[in-house]
VOMAR-915098 format. One record per residue (C-alpha): x, y, z; residue number from 1. Coordinates in Angstrom, 3 decimals. Layout:
N
        x        y        z pos
        X        Y        Z NUM
...
END
This chain:
220
        x        y        z pos
   69.055  101.271   75.546   1
   71.724  101.398   78.262   2
   70.784  104.933   79.264   3
   67.127  103.901   79.538   4
   68.123  100.939   81.675   5
   70.068  103.069   84.137   6
   67.389  105.755   84.254   7
   64.945  102.972   85.166   8
   67.336  101.733   87.847   9
   67.612  105.271   89.240  10
   63.849  105.428   89.732  11
   63.862  102.122   91.620  12
   66.823  102.734   93.901  13
   65.878  104.038   97.368  14
   67.169  107.386   98.572  15
   70.238  107.415  100.749  16
   69.603  107.965  104.463  17
   70.100  111.552  105.725  18
   72.716  110.334  108.232  19
   74.536  107.066  108.890  20
   74.760  105.173  112.185  21
   77.481  107.553  113.386  22
   75.298  110.577  112.669  23
   77.427  111.708  109.717  24
   75.799  113.447  106.754  25
   78.397  112.151  104.276  26
   80.114  108.782  104.361  27
   81.688  106.218  102.054  28
   80.351  102.695  101.661  29
   81.876  100.099   99.331  30
   79.327   97.402  100.108  31
   75.603   96.845   99.606  32
   75.033   96.901  103.380  33
   74.667  100.059  105.515  34
   77.435  100.991  107.966  35
   79.592   98.084  106.838  36
   83.104   97.662  105.523  37
   86.009  100.069  104.982  38
   85.662  103.661  103.884  39
   87.417  106.256  101.754  40
   90.797  105.386  103.267  41
   91.023  102.694  100.578  42
   91.620  105.501   98.054  43
   94.562  107.000   99.917  44
   93.468  110.561   99.169  45
   93.934  113.835  101.020  46
   92.774  117.430  100.788  47
   93.466  118.714   97.292  48
   93.497  115.286   95.629  49
   91.693  114.875   92.306  50
   89.270  111.952   92.382  51
   87.084  110.465   89.647  52
   84.082  108.190   90.179  53
   82.924  106.090   87.229  54
   79.211  105.468   87.613  55
   78.629  108.010   90.359  56
   74.867  107.475   90.563  57
   73.183  109.878   92.995  58
   76.525  111.002   94.334  59
   76.576  109.744   97.911  60
   80.137  108.416   97.897  61
   81.367  111.253   95.697  62
   79.919  113.788   98.134  63
   81.988  112.274  100.917  64
   85.115  112.586   98.767  65
   84.281  116.268   98.290  66
   83.694  116.680  102.023  67
   87.238  115.411  102.609  68
   88.530  118.358  100.602  69
   89.235  116.571   97.339  70
   88.186  117.631   93.861  71
   85.266  115.268   93.229  72
   84.497  114.431   89.586  73
   81.717  112.015   88.667  74
   80.473  110.542   85.417  75
   77.288  108.554   84.882  76
   75.309  107.461   81.840  77
   71.976  108.161   83.535  78
   70.793  111.752   83.448  79
   68.187  110.856   86.076  80
   70.970  109.813   88.435  81
   72.953  112.977   87.770  82
   69.952  115.233   88.330  83
   69.387  113.527   91.680  84
   73.063  113.958   92.572  85
   73.045  117.630   91.636  86
   69.841  118.330   93.562  87
   70.794  116.237   96.573  88
   74.199  117.783   97.230  89
   73.902  121.325   95.843  90
   73.742  122.868   99.318  91
   76.380  120.628  100.879  92
   79.450  120.072   98.677  93
   80.684  120.875   95.191  94
   80.573  118.052   92.656  95
   81.726  118.095   89.024  96
   79.209  115.917   87.196  97
   79.366  114.658   83.611  98
   76.837  112.656   81.612  99
   78.103  109.876   79.344 100
   79.704  106.448   79.149 101
   82.888  105.864   81.116 102
   84.972  104.998   78.051 103
   83.846  108.075   76.143 104
   84.552  110.313   79.107 105
   88.044  108.903   79.601 106
   88.811  109.153   75.885 107
   88.076  112.890   75.842 108
   89.276  113.785   79.332 109
   92.625  115.584   79.584 110
   92.820  115.692   83.389 111
   94.729  113.256   85.532 112
   93.592  111.904   88.886 113
   95.044  110.690   92.169 114
   92.302  108.076   92.466 115
   89.577  106.520   90.335 116
   86.824  104.472   91.938 117
   83.585  102.685   91.171 118
   81.058  101.258   93.647 119
   78.811   98.732   91.891 120
   79.315  101.107   88.973 121
   80.858  101.477   85.539 122
   83.881   99.267   86.189 123
   81.476   96.365   86.701 124
   79.531   97.165   83.546 125
   82.332   97.940   81.072 126
   84.691   95.545   79.310 127
   87.882   95.657   81.421 128
   90.067   95.031   78.351 129
   89.048   98.483   77.115 130
   88.394  100.270   80.389 131
   91.480   99.468   82.459 132
   93.913  100.834   79.900 133
   91.852  104.021   79.648 134
   91.841  104.426   83.435 135
   95.577  103.771   83.630 136
   96.228  106.662   81.229 137
   94.302  109.096   83.439 138
   95.868  108.063   86.756 139
   98.881  109.913   88.094 140
  101.953  107.801   89.028 141
  101.106  105.963   92.225 142
   97.414  106.748   91.824 143
   94.803  104.294   93.087 144
   92.080  102.425   91.238 145
   89.522  100.789   93.524 146
   86.143   99.265   92.801 147
   83.530   97.029   94.350 148
   80.830   94.733   92.999 149
   79.078   91.484   93.772 150
   81.246   88.361   93.656 151
   80.567   86.127   90.651 152
   78.201   83.199   90.674 153
   80.381   80.096   90.733 154
   81.193   79.022   87.198 155
   79.795   82.210   85.600 156
   82.780   84.338   84.642 157
   83.460   87.026   82.073 158
   80.667   88.901   80.345 159
   77.264   88.196   81.889 160
   73.757   89.601   81.531 161
   72.201   91.838   84.179 162
   68.464   92.443   84.127 163
   66.664   95.631   85.175 164
   62.920   95.170   85.484 165
   60.662   97.968   84.233 166
   57.273   96.489   85.128 167
   55.502   93.154   85.354 168
   54.065   93.693   81.875 169
   57.346   94.506   80.116 170
   60.443   92.501   79.299 171
   63.422   93.426   81.502 172
   66.139   95.684   80.186 173
   69.491   93.974   79.739 174
   72.952   95.399   80.407 175
   76.298   93.612   80.349 176
   78.520   93.137   83.361 177
   81.929   91.490   83.857 178
   82.369   88.971   86.675 179
   85.626   87.355   87.803 180
   86.922   85.671   90.923 181
   89.329   87.662   93.087 182
   92.612   86.118   91.825 183
   91.575   86.683   88.226 184
   90.777   90.356   88.878 185
   94.239   90.850   90.360 186
   95.781   89.151   87.337 187
   93.787   91.271   84.869 188
   94.924   94.457   86.600 189
   98.572   93.399   86.444 190
   98.155   92.591   82.752 191
   97.071   96.193   82.194 192
  100.036   97.757   83.939 193
   98.745   98.129   87.489 194
  100.819   97.173   90.515 195
  100.041   96.109   94.078 196
   96.810   94.597   92.768 197
   94.661   92.966   95.435 198
   91.133   91.579   95.347 199
   89.122   90.104   98.181 200
   85.565   89.311   99.149 201
   84.305   91.186  102.190 202
   81.842   88.961  104.051 203
   78.353   90.204  104.742 204
   77.755   91.670  108.228 205
   77.445   89.144  111.053 206
   74.044   87.518  111.273 207
   73.252   88.021  107.614 208
   73.307   84.911  105.461 209
   73.825   86.940  102.331 210
   76.408   87.455   99.630 211
   79.592   89.388  100.338 212
   81.204   92.196   98.365 213
   84.167   91.982   95.994 214
   86.630   94.804   96.709 215
   89.508   95.338   94.291 216
   92.401   97.823   94.611 217
   95.530   98.543   92.565 218
   98.015  101.355   91.955 219
   99.249  102.902   88.730 220
END
């Protein structure tokens, strides 16, 4: 069911623009708004770093990591997303793509990474009690975990339902997500052995009366 849901989402999500506002063919965007917010510097990586994205989707952010000279590894449950990532970046950068759930991948992975990240991806849609410990085991000492997602609806915390609509004539597909306020995310990370844990809400771009973006970062 979850794979079907994310394949459906892949079909609905618009293609990434060929270039951003600065004319760059690869770029990193933590938020749901174009040309907004910080970039890959949040990960603290350099040429030769090993970087893992959980829920890499069509590979836009992962491609930028590869363009910076890092080893770029991505995992996604949706084969439709991975096919789009492979086709979209085959002539530009080298990506290592794996199909499966984040927890399963981490359980069988023997590599370690300098950074793990998720942009509205698997960290949002996987129980943090299970996932954070698994990530911690795969991060090198001092490695960075960073992820972004929508801030929670006030009063709606913990496991929530997310709906992906197939068509007007069909019931929506349901996947679970985990929502917490910023201080609680920082606390959860510390409880799972991470240090320097910070969480903040980036406001929407000026002039937009829309929701911001939760950005969370911690080190192993």
